[in-house]
N, CA, C and O atoms as a GROMACS GRO file, in nm:
protein
  140
    1MET      N    1  -1.486   2.201  -0.036
    1MET     CA    2  -1.337   2.075  -0.041
    1MET      C    3  -1.172   2.052   0.067
    1MET      O    4  -1.097   1.966   0.112
    2ARG      N    5  -1.201   2.245   0.057
    2ARG     CA    6  -1.032   2.259   0.113
    2ARG      C    7  -1.037   2.258   0.289
    2ARG      O    8  -0.959   2.246   0.383
    3SER      N    9  -1.188   2.281   0.264
    3SER     CA   10  -1.219   2.280   0.422
    3SER      C   11  -1.234   2.194   0.484
    3SER      O   12  -1.262   2.224   0.600
    4ALA      N   13  -1.227   2.066   0.458
    4ALA     CA   14  -1.180   1.909   0.534
    4ALA      C   15  -1.053   1.903   0.554
    4ALA      O   16  -0.948   1.923   0.494
    5LYS      N   17  -1.110   1.852   0.706
    5LYS     CA   18  -0.954   1.828   0.826
    5LYS      C   19  -0.876   1.716   0.729
    5LYS      O   20  -0.913   1.635   0.643
    6PRO      N   21  -0.778   1.745   0.775
    6PRO     CA   22  -0.656   1.643   0.752
    6PRO      C   23  -0.695   1.416   0.777
    6PRO      O   24  -0.648   1.318   0.719
    7THR      N   25  -0.838   1.441   0.933
    7THR     CA   26  -0.857   1.356   0.946
    7THR      C   27  -0.915   1.262   0.825
    7THR      O   28  -0.901   1.145   0.790
    8ILE      N   29  -0.971   1.352   0.791
    8ILE     CA   30  -1.043   1.245   0.662
    8ILE      C   31  -1.029   1.173   0.584
    8ILE      O   32  -1.088   1.078   0.533
    9LYS      N   33  -0.902   1.245   0.574
    9LYS     CA   34  -0.786   1.116   0.465
    9LYS      C   35  -0.685   1.011   0.558
    9LYS      O   36  -0.619   0.912   0.526
   10ILE      N   37  -0.700   1.063   0.651
   10ILE     CA   38  -0.650   0.937   0.744
   10ILE      C   39  -0.782   0.791   0.742
   10ILE      O   40  -0.786   0.675   0.701
   11CYS      N   41  -0.878   0.893   0.817
   11CYS     CA   42  -0.982   0.781   0.776
   11CYS      C   43  -0.984   0.749   0.657
   11CYS      O   44  -0.918   0.646   0.664
   12TRP      N   45  -1.017   0.762   0.523
   12TRP     CA   46  -1.011   0.732   0.450
   12TRP      C   47  -0.897   0.608   0.412
   12TRP      O   48  -0.930   0.495   0.376
   13GLN      N   49  -0.741   0.659   0.432
   13GLN     CA   50  -0.646   0.587   0.475
   13GLN      C   51  -0.698   0.421   0.523
   13GLN      O   52  -0.696   0.315   0.461
   14LEU      N   53  -0.746   0.459   0.670
   14LEU     CA   54  -0.748   0.328   0.760
   14LEU      C   55  -0.834   0.259   0.702
   14LEU      O   56  -0.823   0.137   0.717
   15ILE      N   57  -0.973   0.320   0.600
   15ILE     CA   58  -1.088   0.239   0.578
   15ILE      C   59  -1.024   0.129   0.452
   15ILE      O   60  -1.032   0.006   0.451
   16SER      N   61  -0.970   0.206   0.365
   16SER     CA   62  -0.851   0.159   0.261
   16SER      C   63  -0.779   0.025   0.258
   16SER      O   64  -0.796  -0.068   0.180
   17LEU      N   65  -0.684   0.037   0.374
   17LEU     CA   66  -0.643  -0.071   0.446
   17LEU      C   67  -0.678  -0.138   0.441
   17LEU      O   68  -0.655  -0.225   0.358
   18LEU      N   69  -0.803  -0.139   0.580
   18LEU     CA   70  -0.862  -0.219   0.665
   18LEU      C   71  -0.948  -0.331   0.512
   18LEU      O   72  -0.931  -0.453   0.505
   19ILE      N   73  -0.985  -0.295   0.467
   19ILE     CA   74  -1.048  -0.303   0.293
   19ILE      C   75  -0.972  -0.472   0.253
   19ILE      O   76  -1.005  -0.590   0.270
   20SER      N   77  -0.828  -0.381   0.179
   20SER     CA   78  -0.722  -0.422   0.176
   20SER      C   79  -0.696  -0.581   0.225
   20SER      O   80  -0.712  -0.683   0.158
   21TRP      N   81  -0.652  -0.567   0.360
   21TRP     CA   82  -0.658  -0.640   0.494
   21TRP      C   83  -0.769  -0.817   0.476
   21TRP      O   84  -0.746  -0.938   0.479
   22ILE      N   85  -0.893  -0.722   0.458
   22ILE     CA   86  -0.985  -0.810   0.432
   22ILE      C   87  -0.959  -0.907   0.313
   22ILE      O   88  -0.949  -1.029   0.320
   23TYR      N   89  -0.951  -0.842   0.221
   23TYR     CA   90  -0.911  -0.911   0.115
   23TYR      C   91  -0.854  -0.974   0.105
   23TYR      O   92  -0.872  -1.070   0.031
   24PHE      N   93  -0.689  -0.945   0.216
   24PHE     CA   94  -0.613  -1.060   0.187
   24PHE      C   95  -0.656  -1.167   0.282
   24PHE      O   96  -0.652  -1.283   0.241
   25LEU      N   97  -0.690  -1.148   0.381
   25LEU     CA   98  -0.727  -1.293   0.460
   25LEU      C   99  -0.861  -1.331   0.374
   25LEU      O  100  -0.898  -1.447   0.396
   26LYS      N  101  -0.928  -1.271   0.297
   26LYS     CA  102  -0.976  -1.364   0.259
   26LYS      C  103  -0.907  -1.470   0.074
   26LYS      O  104  -0.950  -1.564   0.006
   27VAL      N  105  -0.839  -1.417   0.072
   27VAL     CA  106  -0.782  -1.484  -0.006
   27VAL      C  107  -0.666  -1.578   0.072
   27VAL      O  108  -0.629  -1.689   0.032
   28ASN      N  109  -0.625  -1.521   0.173
   28ASN     CA  110  -0.519  -1.663   0.152
   28ASN      C  111  -0.624  -1.785   0.284
   28ASN      O  112  -0.596  -1.898   0.323
   29LYS      N  113  -0.727  -1.708   0.312
   29LYS     CA  114  -0.832  -1.872   0.304
   29LYS      C  115  -0.845  -1.984   0.244
   29LYS      O  116  -0.852  -2.102   0.277
   30ALA      N  117  -0.847  -1.886   0.083
   30ALA     CA  118  -0.910  -1.950  -0.006
   30ALA      C  119  -0.724  -2.073  -0.054
   30ALA      O  120  -0.699  -2.178  -0.113
   31VAL      N  121  -0.670  -1.996   0.002
   31VAL     CA  122  -0.566  -2.085  -0.078
   31VAL      C  123  -0.524  -2.155  -0.049
   31VAL      O  124  -0.440  -2.214  -0.118
   32PHE      N  125  -0.568  -2.206   0.114
   32PHE     CA  126  -0.544  -2.297   0.213
   32PHE      C  127  -0.649  -2.392   0.227
   32PHE      O  128  -0.627  -2.502   0.279
   33GLN      N  129  -0.780  -2.352   0.178
   33GLN     CA  130  -0.824  -2.412   0.104
   33GLN      C  131  -0.829  -2.575   0.054
   33GLN      O  132  -0.875  -2.687   0.077
   34ILE      N  133  -0.726  -2.474  -0.051
   34ILE     CA  134  -0.684  -2.558  -0.180
   34ILE      C  135  -0.647  -2.635  -0.118
   34ILE      O  136  -0.702  -2.745  -0.110
   35VAL      N  137  -0.486  -2.587  -0.020
   35VAL     CA  138  -0.322  -2.676   0.034
   35VAL      C  139  -0.445  -2.777   0.076
   35VAL      O  140  -0.421  -2.885   0.131
   0.00000   0.00000   0.00000
C-alpha cells in the first residue's frame, strides 16, 4: 500500500465528496417536496 500514488487518495476524496453531495441534494429534494 505504501507504493500507492497520492492521486489515489485524491480520487477517493473526490468520490466521497461526490457521494456526500448527491446525498445532500437528495435530502434537499425531500425537504422541498415536504414544503
